[in-house]
Every structure is written in structure tokens, then in C-alpha cells.
N, C-alpha and C positions, 0 to 999 in steps of 0.2 A: 419814490426812487432815491436810492442812496446817492450822495454827492459824487463818490468816486465813479459810479456808473454814469452819472450825468456828464462828468468830465471826459470820460472815455467816448461817450456818444458825440460830444462836441469835437473831439479830435478826429473821430470817424468822419464827421461832416466836413472838416477842414481837408482831410485827405481826399475826399471825393471832389471837393472844390478845386483841388490841384490837378484833377484828372487822374488820380491814382485809384486803381481798383484795390480796395482794402482786403479783398479775398481773392488774391491774384492767381497767376497762371501756374501751370506745372513747371517743374525745374528739371533739367537734364544735366548729367555730368556732375552730380553732387558727390562729394567725398565725405565719408563719415568723420566726425570730429576726432574720434580716437585715432584713426589712421593718420590724420594730419599731424597730431601731436607726436605719435610714435615715429612717423616718417621723418619729421624734423629732428627729433632727438637722435635718430639713427644716422641721418645724413649730415646734420649740423649746417644746413643751408636752407635758404628760403627764397630762391630766385624765381621759382615757378609760381604762377598764379594758381590759386585754388578757388573752387566754388563750394560753398557749404550752406547748410540751412539748419535752423533750430529755433527753439523758444527762448526768448530773453529772460534770463534769470537774475540779472543785476544790471543796474545803470548807474554810471558815475560820471556825470557831466563836469567839464572843466572849461568853461568859456567857449572858445572856438575849437575845442577838442573834447573827446569823451572816451571813456572806457566802458565796455559792456561785456557781459558773459552771455553766451548762448549754450543751450543744451540740446543734444539729440539723444537717441536711445543708447548711444555708445559712450557718452561722456560729455564734457564741456570744453569750451575754448574761449579765450579772451579776444575781444575785438578792440581795435583802436581806430576811432573815427575822427579825422581832422577835416576842418572846413576846406583847407587847401587841397586835400586829396580827393574829396568826393564832390566838391562844388557846392555852391550856395543852395541850389534847389534840393539836392539829396540831403544836405545837412538840415534843412528846414523840415524835410520829411522825417529824419531821424528824431528831431525834437518832438514830434507828435507820437512817438512810440512809448509804450508802457511795458511794465513787467508782464510777462505772459504772452506778448505778441510774438508771432512767428514770422521770421524774415529769412531771406537768403542774402548772402554777401559774396563778393569776389574781391580778391586781393592777394598780396604776397605775405608769406609767413616770416616772422622774425622772432627774436627773443628779447624781452625787456631786460633792463639792468638787474631786475630781481630774478631773472632766469625763467620767466613764464613765457611759454610758446603763445604767440599772439598773431592774429591776422590784421595787417594794415589794410583797412577797407578802402577799396577804390570804387565799388558800386554796391548798391543796396536796394533790395526790392521787398516791399511789404507783401506777405503771403496770407496773413490772417490777423485781423485786429481783434484782440480779446476784449470783450466788454465787461468782464469780471476779472479781478486780480487773482493770481495764484494764491493758494491757502497760506496764510501766515508768513508771507514773503519768503517762501522756500525753506522755512524751518520745519516743515512737515506737519502732518495732521495729528493733533494730540487726541482727538476724539476717535477712538478705535472703531466705534460703530459707523461713523462717517467715512472712515477709510474704506470699509467694505461696501457701504451703500453707494458711494461715489468713487469707484475704483479709479476712474480717469484722473481725479484729483490726487489720489494716492500715488499713482504712477508719475504724475508731474512733480510732486513734492518730495517723494520718498525714493531715494536711490536704491535702497534695499528692496523695496517692493518691485521695482523694475528688474533688478538683478535676479531676485527669486523667480519672477515670472519667466525670464529668459533662461535661467538654469533649469526650470521645469521642462522647457522645450528641448534643451540639450539632453536631459535625462531620458525623455521619451524617445528621442532619436537614438540615443545609446542603446536602449532596450531593443529597438527595431534592428539596429545594425548587428547587435550580438546574436539575436535569434536567427536572423537571416544568414549569418555566418555559420550557424549550426544546422542549416538546411530546413529551417521552419519557413512556412509560407503564411502570410497575413490574410485572413479571411474576414468576411462580414456576415453576421447573423441577425435575425430580426430583432428590432427593438420593441415592436408590438407583437405580443404573443397570445394565442388563444388560451394557453394554459401556462401560468407562471411556474417555472421549475428551476431546478439546479441549486436551490437554497431554500431555507425556511425563513421567510420574511413576508411582511405585509406589502402587497403591491399597490401601485396606483392603477385605478380602473378608468378606462375610456370607452367610447362607443363609436363603432363604425356605422354610419347612417345607411349607406347603400346596402350593405350585407345585413344590417340590423343585428349586429352581434357585439357583445362586450369583448374588449381586448384589454390586455394588461401590459403596462410598460415593464420591460424585463427586469427581473431581480438578479438574473445571472444568465450567461450564454451557454452554460455547461452542456445541456442536453443536445443543443444544436451542434456544438463542436464535436460531441461524441458521435453524432450521426455521420459527420464527415470522416471520422475514423472508420466507421462501418463501410463507408463508400470507398475507402482506399487512400484517403489523404492522410499520410502517416505522421506528419509533424505540422500541426496547425497552431496558430495563435491569433488572438484578437485583443486589441487595446480598445476596450468597450466602455460605453456609458451605461451604468446600471441605476435603477431607481427603486428606493425602498421607502415606503410611507411610514417612516419611524422618526425617532428623535433627532435633535440637532445638538451638537456639542463641539468641543475643540477637536474631537476625533471623528465626528460623524456629520456628513452632509447628505440629505436625501437623494441628491444626484451626485454620483461619484464615478471615478474612473478606475477600472480594473484591467490588469493583464491576466488573461487566461490562456494557458498553453497545454497542449496534449501531445504526447509522444507515444506512438505505437511501439509495443515491445519494451516499454520502460516500466518503472515502478516508482514508489516514493523515495527510494534510495537514489535512483538516477535523477529524480527531480530535485533532491537536496543538493546534489553536486551541481546541477544546472543553476539553481537559485544562488548558491554561494558564488559561483564563478561570474554569473550575471551581475550581481549587486556589487561585487568587489571590483568590477571594471569601472564602476561609475564614480565612487568617491574620489579616486585619484585625479579624475578630470576636473573636479570642482575644488578640491582641497589640497592637491599635491601629495596626498598620503591617505592613510586609512584611519587616522584619529579625527573624530568629529566632535565639535562642541554642540550640545543640544540642551538648551536651557542652562541649568547649573550642573549638568552632567558632561563627562567626557566619555565618548563611546569608542572603543577600540574595535574597528571592523577588520582587523588583520586576520586572514584565514590561517589555519582551519578553524571553523566555529564548533563550539561544543554541541554534542548531541546527547540528550538525556530523556529517559522515559517519563511519561506523565506521572506514573506511580512513584518513581524515584524522587521527582521534584516535589510531589505532594508530601512525601516523608521528610525531605531535606528542609523545605521552607515552612511547611505548615505543621510538621510534627505529627502527622497522622498516617496510619497505614491504610492503604486502599482496601485491603481485605477485612478491616475491622469496621463493620457497619455501624456498631454502637459508638465507636470513637468518632467516626465521621459525623454522625448525627449530633453528638455532644459538641464537636468543634463548630459545626454550622450554627448551632443555637448560640454558642458563645460569641460568634461573629454577627449575630442578629439576622441570620439567613433563615428563610422559610424551609421547613423540612417535612411538613405534614403530607403524607401520602405521595411523597416524591421518591422516584427510583434512586438507588444508591449512586448510579453513574451521574445523575443530574446533581445530586448533593455534592459529590466529589468535584464536579466541574465548577460549581458555584464557589466552593472553597478555594479551588485553584485560582479562579479569576479574582477573588477577593484578597487572598493571602500570598499566593505565589507569583502571579503575573507582575505585580508592582515591583518585585525585587529582581526582575530579569533585565539587566542593563545592557551588557555586551551581547552581541548576536548569539542566539541559542536556538537550536532546533528541538522543540518538544515533540517527541515521537510516541506512537502507540497509545492513542486515545481510547477511552472506553467505547466498546463496539456500538452500543445503542445510540451514541451521539453521531454516528457516521453511517447513515443509510446507503451511501453511494460507494462504500469502501470495502475492499477485501479484508478479511480477518487475518490476524497474525497466525502463522502456522503453529507456533509453539504455545500459544495461549489464545484461544478463541474468544476470550472476554475482551480482547483488545483488537483494534483495527489498525491497518497499515496507513496511518495518517500522521502528518507532521504539521505543526504550526511554527512559524519563525517569529520570535519576539526580539525586538530591538528597542532599547530605552523604555521597556515595560509596555510597548505597543505591539499588537499583533500585526505583522507586516504581510505574511504569506500563509497560505493554507494549501496542503497537497495531499493527494490520495494515491494509493495503488487502486486504480479504478475497478469497480465491480463490473464484470462483463458477462455474468451468468443471468440470462433473461428471467428464468423462473424465480430465482432468489431475489432479483431486483424487483420483480412484480410483487412478491410477498412483502418486501420491505416498504415499498411505496404504499401499499394498502395499510400496513401498520403505522407508517408515518402520518398518513392523512387521518385515519381513525376518527373521522368526523369532527376533528378539533378545529379545522380552519374552514370558514364559510366559503373560501375561494378554492379549497383543496379539490383537485381533480386528478385522476390517474391519467398520465400521458401514455395512452395506449399505443400511439405511433412510435414512441421511443422504445417501448417494450418490443413492438414488432421489429424495429430496426435491430435490436439486440439479438432477436431470434435468427436473423440472417448472419450473425457472427461478427462481434467486435473483437479485434485483437487485444491481448493483454496490453495495458497502457498505464502510464503515469500521467497525472493531471496536476496542474499548478495554477493557483490564483494569487496574484500579488496586488495589494492595494496601492495603486500608483500614487494617489494623493498622500497617503501615509509615508510611502517610500520617499517622496519628494520632501515631505516634512523633515524626515531624518537627515537626508543628504544636504538640505539647505539650512538646517538648524532652526526650523520654524516650529514653534510649539503649538500652533493652532492650525487646523486644517483650512481655516478661512484665509490664512496667509498664502496658501499655495493654490487656491482656486480663484480665478480672476473675478468671478461673479457668484459668490456663495449665496444660498438661499437665506433670506433674512425675514424677520417679522415686518409687517407693514410699517412704514415710517409714520410717526405721529405728526411730522411736518413735511412740507414739500422740499425737494432738493434745493430750490432757490432759497427757502427759509433757512435750511441747514447751512448753506454757503455763507449767508449773511451774518450768522451768529459767531 
């Protein structure tokens, strides 16, 4: 056992010998530290006694007095502890405290000569004795892997981590408030499904013992939400957890959060308008405007956002014509992309992702994708080679995907069969969904927004792991205790 842990255990013992419960009682009437500071700065007076609690982040003893800082999830405040104010017993208890301990205090608020809002402590209670010190004495965790693996330490030591996590909550609340103001209702669809549908992705497989059937963690809620359109629920949305048994990167986590919304009698144009209005209500609440710093980029979120066809952007940024199949093949080979026996639409999309997408910084709606890439989408009336689909790119990241939904049952059945084509060992035709369409689904617009990626953009976080509290990681080579001691 390390000496610092032994020292803390000794202090724990002494607290118990004094009749103190080191993992004490609940506290009522607590005031957040931020509100104490803001209230004092507004009123300029500190006559009223306040009760607050937090984790000790600094200790500065001075003989028969001491200064300390405590933090809660709203901020920090300075404490001033004097022997004459708290009494000998409470002062002896204070001397047994360490960085990381959680305490509650009562006292009056004043301002020091340096202008810092401070609580003059009159009473002090130990709520939790920490047996390990906070990481690097509150200078933050330098080991990025450790930050994600032991998120509790990251939240303790890193103010930005706490702010990002709370901002994510505000963003999701903002999404709900916006959609409900537009007449949408929030629904829930199954997370375990007998047939994985709504996207092309590799699912996680589980087994239900009682029914003796395999089930799949959902890759998308789309087909269930469309069933609700058939049933007459005209505006529905779900903020859902999806699972895809695929890679991990700064933009991908196998478990992720999506917003999916469907509007009867809409199309991809109405969903573009909805998406732009929704997202532009969010940055102002976090940044005070529509310009956002993301890594080394500045993103201008000011509406209206550009709308450009897939084929136009392919020509603009990659220098190839969608109709020139030979030029597409030549360009793909030059980029080192596979072309053998691949359809033209797939080759064009690979070129787009390699050459065009990385150049799309400010928000842009990429519209009218090659039809074969969009099996759930209505075709463009003026050119049947393309589908009524858009993807929203911001900072070269795909944030949203939307269709004018295909509601023709026989055509949908045909496309499903073509899509499955024996290529996926889990591929099955969702016959119940086709049956539902045969009862009549209204024309509709559908929208999917990657919530994690949206939060990345709005909080300036360049890794998806920064916006997911507990991202999936490779198994640790050492135990958490060993990691903390290093």
C-alpha cells in the first residue's frame, strides 16, 4: 500500500475515534456554489448564512486558520476556516481532511481583500473521506485513455469534461423542446428486434432463452417508427440508442445515440428546413452566436445553409463528372480505391467520401444521392437515377441523413429483396413491415441526426469519446487501481 493511502487510512481511523461518521448523513437546504457566488456579486452583501457542499480541491493552512477551495458541479468557492469561528473540535476535524474529501459547510459569505467570494465557515461536516488523492492535484488527467476509462476522475479533475457532459444534456433537452413545440410526440420502439432493419450495418446478436430465438440489438428504429405513421401517429420522434458491431474511431462508437423523426405529408425538403431550424436554435444557447470553434476550424452555422447536389459537388471538389464512368474509375484508382466489379454509384460515393466530404466545413445539405444507395427513398421526379435524400455535413462530418420516404409496398418489397441479395448472413425480409405498408403509409419525410456527432460540433469536441460518458474501450492491460497509482 502506498504511503499516501496509509496516511489517509490513519486519518479515517482518527475521525472514527472522534465519533465522526466519515461517510456521513444526507444534507438538506444546500445551495449550489455558482449561485452563492453570483448572488453575492449581485447583492454585494453576505449577512445570510448559507449551506453548501463539495469536494476539497485545495488546502492552504495558516496556523490557527486556513483557506480551502471546494467544488461542486456548478463551480468552486473559497472557504475560510478559523479556530475561533468553528471551535477546537471542528478545527481538529478539519486538520484530518485531504484533497478530494467531500464536506458540507455552513457560514456567512464575504469578500476577501483580493475580491474573492468566500464562506466564513461556522460549521463543518465530513460527508465522504477519500482514500485516494484526486489525479495530479487537480491539474487534470494527461493520459487520454485513462480519462475515458475512469471517467469519474476525468469529471473530478477536468472542468471541460464536466461542462461538455452538462452541455450534452442541454442539447438533448433543446432537441426535445424544439420538436414538441412543432407537434411531435416522443415514442419508444424495441431495442431487441427479431429482424435488424432500417440501415445496412452488422448487428449485435443475443438470444432469448424462454422463446429460444435469436434477437438483434437494433441498428436503427426506422421501420418501427414508420409503422406508427401507418397507425396514424403523424409526427413522431425517438432519441434512441443504436448498436452496430463495427469499428471504433474518433467518430464511431458501437453504441451511439440517434434522433430519428418522421413527419406525415412531409418530404426531404421539409426535413431540411426542420433540421436547419432545429440545429440553429442550439449553438446560440451554448456559444452566444452561430460561430463555433472546432479543432483548428471555425464553423459558421448562420442560416441559410448551402444546398448542393451530390453530382455537383463531385464535379466541384473531385473534378469528375458523375455521368463519365471511365473518369470515375480512373479517379478512384488514382485515389487508391477499389473499383473491380463495383457499380458506378458505389465508386462515385467512395470518391465523394474520400475527396469531397473532407472539404465540407460550413454546414451544407448534400442532396439527391445515387438511387441505388437509397433503398428506402423515393426517386427524384426529374431524374430517376437519383433519390430524394440529403446528408448534412458540418466540419467534414456527416451529422444528419434524411429521405422522402418510400411508401409504395410492392416497390419497397422489391428493393428489400435486391438489398439483401444473399450478401448478409443476418439479412431477412421484414414481411410485417411490407404488410404494414400495404395498409397505407402517408407520404412522409424522415430524418436521422447523430446526436453524439452533433454534440461534438456544438461543444468543439474533436473525438466522440469526449461526448459519451462511458465509451467502449479495449480491455485495460492494468486494473483501475494500478492506473490510478501510476
